[in-house]
N, C-alpha and C positions, 0 to 999 in steps of 0.2 A: 964648661957644660959637660954633664955626664952623657953616657951613651944615649943616642936618639932612637926611639921606637916610632914606627909609623903604622897606623891602622886606618881602615876604611871608616868614614863617618857612619854613625848609626844614631837613631833618635834619642838614645839615652844621653848623648853628648850635646843635645840641642842647646841647653842653657849655657854650658861651658863654651860652645862654639860662638854664640852671640856675644857673650861677655868678652871673649878674646877679640872678636871683630871690633867691638867698641873701643878696646884699649890698644889696638894695633896702630901702626904708623902709616899704613897704606890701605886700610879697608874702608869701605863706605857702607851705607845702609843696604846697597845692592847685594852685599855678601851675607846679610842676615838670612837665616833659614826661612823666615816668613816670605822674604822676597824670592829667594832662589827656588822655592818650591811651588810658586804659583803656577808654573808650567811643568810640574814634575811628570805629567803624562807624556810630555814630548821629549824629555831628556832622561837618559839613564844615569842617575847620579853615581859618580865615582870620586867624591870628595875625600881628601885625606887629612888626617890629623896627626901632627908630629909632636911628640912629647919627650921631655927629658927630666929625670928626677921627679916624676909624678906630676909635672905641670906641662901644659900646652905651650909650645914654643913657635908653632907655625901651623897655618891652615892652607890647604889647596882646594879652593872651590873648583869642581871639575865635573864633566860628564863624559861618558864613554860611548863610543860607537865602534864595534868590532875591536880591532887592536889599536885604535886611536883614542887618546884621551885629550880633551879640549878644556882649557881653563879660561873662560867657561863659554860654551856655545850659546847659552841663553841670556848672557849678560853682555853689557857693553865692553867690559874687560874683566879679567880674573886675576891670575897670578898668585904667587905665594904671599900670604899675609903674614907679617912678622911683627914682633914686639920691639919696643924701643931699646931693649938690652942686647939685641942681636948684633954680633960683630962679624967681620969678614971671614975670619977663620972658622967660626961657628957655622956661618952660612954655607961654607964649602962642605962641611960635614953634613949639614942638613940636606943639601942638594943631592949628595951621594946617597943618602938614606932614602930620599924620595925616589930617585932614579932606580935604586935597587928594588924598592917595593913595586914600582910600576913594571919592571921587567918580570918580577916574580908573578905578577898578575896577568902576564901575557900581553902587555902593552909594548908595542914597537915604535910608536910615534907619539910625541908630545907636541900638541898644537897649543901654543902659549901666547896669551894676550896680556901683557903686564899693564898695570895701571899707569897712565901718563903721570909724569912727575908733579903736575899741578894738583893732583889728588892726594899726594903724600903729605902727611902731617909733619914728617921729618924725612930727609933723604933715604930712599929705600931701593936703590937700583942694583943691589947685590944680585938679584935674579938675572938681569940682563947680562951682567958680566959673567956670571956662572954659565949661562947658556952659550955665550960666545966662546968661552974657554972649552966648553964641551963639544963645540963644532956645530952649533945650531945655525940655521940660515934664516935670514930675514925674508919672509914670504909676502908681506904686505905692509905698506905704510899709509895710514889715513891721516889727512891733514885736518886738524880741528881749528876752528876760528875762535880765538880766545881774547877776551878783554880784561884789562886790569883796571877795575873801576876806581881804585884809589889813586891811580896815576894815569888817567885817561889820555889817549891821543885825541887830537882835534877831530870833531865831527866833519865828515864830508859835506860840502854845501848841498848836495842833493838830499842827503838825510835831513839836514836842517829845514829844507823846503817842505819835505814831507811832514815833519813834526809840526811846523807852523800851519800847514794845511789842516792837520788833524785838530789843532787848537781852534782854528777859525770855524771848523765844522762843528764845534761844540762837543767833541768826543771826550768820554770819561774813561779813565783807566783805574781798575781796582782789582783786588782779589775776588774770585768768583767760586761758587760751589756748583755752578751749572755745567757739570762735566758732560751730560748728555747732549746739550745744545752745542757745545764745542765739538764733541765727537762727530756730530752730524755734519758740521761745517768742515772739520778736518777731513773726514772721509770723502766728502764731495770734492774737496780740493785735490786730494791725492788721486782719486779716481779719474778726474778730468785732466789733471796736469801730468800724471805719471803712470796711470793705469795700475796703481797699487792701492794697498790698504794700510792703515796703521798697524804697526807691529803688534800692539795690544788690542784686543777687542774691548768694547765698552765695558763689558762685565769684568774683564780682567783688571782694567785700570781703576774701576770703582772699588774692586776688592783690595787692590794694592793701596789705593789712597786711604781706605778705611784702616788699613794696618799701619800706614806711615803718613799720618796726617801732618806731621811736622816737616816731612821731606818732599812730599808730592803736592805741588800747589799750582793752581790755575790762575793766570792773570788775564783779564779780558778787557777789551776796548768796546764800549757800548755808546749808543745814542738813543735816547728815548727807550731805554731798557732792551734795545735790540743789539745782540752781539754781532760785532763787525770784524773782530779779530781777536786772537788770543795766543798765549804762549803757555805751555805746560812745562813747569820747572821741576827738575829733580835737584833738591837742595841737600848738599853734604856740608861738612864742617868748613872747608875752605873754598868750595866751588858751588856755584849755582849753574846747573846745566840746562839748557833749553832742549827738552826732549822732543817736543813738537811745537811747530810754529805754523799758524794758518790764519788766513783772512778770507772773508766773503768777497764776492764780486764787488759789491759796493765798498766794502772796507778797503780794498786795494786801491780804489780811486781817491780815497780821502786820507790815506796814510795811517790806517788803523794799526797795522803791525809795527810800523816805525814808532808810533806813539807808545806801544807796549814795551818795545825794546828800550826805548829811551828812558821810560819809567824804571825799568829794572836796573839799568846801568847807572843812571844819574841819581836814583832815589832809593828804591827798595833794597838793592844789593850793593850799595856803595861801600859797605864795610867788608864785603867778601874779598878774599885774595884774588879770585878769578871768576869770570863768567864765561862758561864754555858754551859757545853758540853752535857747537856741533860741527859735523862735516858737511860738505856741500857736494858730495859725490853721488852720482847716479850710475851704479855699476862701476865701470872702470873710468868713467868720464867725469870731469869736474864741471859742475853747473856754474859757469862763469858769472852769470847774473846774480846768483844767490850769494856766492862768496864775495862778490863786489859789494853787495848790500851790507854784509856783515863787516867787511873791512871798512866800510863807510862809517861804522860806529866805533872805529878804532881797534878792531880785532886784528890779531896777527897770528901766524901759524904755530901750532904745537903738534908734533908728530905723535900719533898713536900707532905702535908697532904690533906686528904679529910675527912670531918666530916659530920655526919647526925644528925639533930635535929628534933625530933617529937614535933611539936609545942604545942600539948596538954600537954606536960611536962614542958613548960616554966612557971615559977611562975607568978601568976596574979599580 
């Protein structure tokens, strides 16, 4: 690899950025500019583009707040996106170039959230190793509940009962376009149960779904055309991630959410490598009932890490 140059992302690089994301071994549609920029008013973009010999070799989706850069504060995870030709010695040089550019820009702290390995098209943990060698500290670990639909673990009997209950109640599960109805149900459930709101507004999720119709999908459980439960899925190449899960009061009594999850695992996404049912944390506390439900479908834990590097500790 020839000398690496690093520059701030600018709109003229948009097409090249998206092409590299599509070809990378650890990027997803979340890292496309159309997704990253839906909340551009809330995050000061400080994404970086690394090139060598006139071609892009890595991208860092990132935002800046003061002297702290986060990869990425508006996404589930960020991290350095690399191509399949990247080797360990080349990554070491890349990392030093990125760190040097950040220091030059007045950045003192890198807040880094790498993509969990299940999202990698090919192993890509060079970044975690480089951060460790540079003295980064682990600041948070979130536990994701993940299913392997191609090699499923047995269903918990309680989940079987809920699925049978939904079948007896005549519930139907299918893909739906009725995002507004689902958002109303989801918003009510979050407000009543947790005093919170969905991360995305209805307008934002409708705009994102229009841009990524193959990646953002709603699956709903209905009876007599009434929506009783649903799961909004973020679909990438290897993983289907349940971004939102919600059921109505009636739906909870007849197993509506269980019916949808069973459909996704046993039918719709059986060919996916993984189904990520998300975390079950509320602040610093684990929701034991929620994680128990997910593990009842055969989910087991995958760590999603967050690391912090003080750039004045990076070896020169």
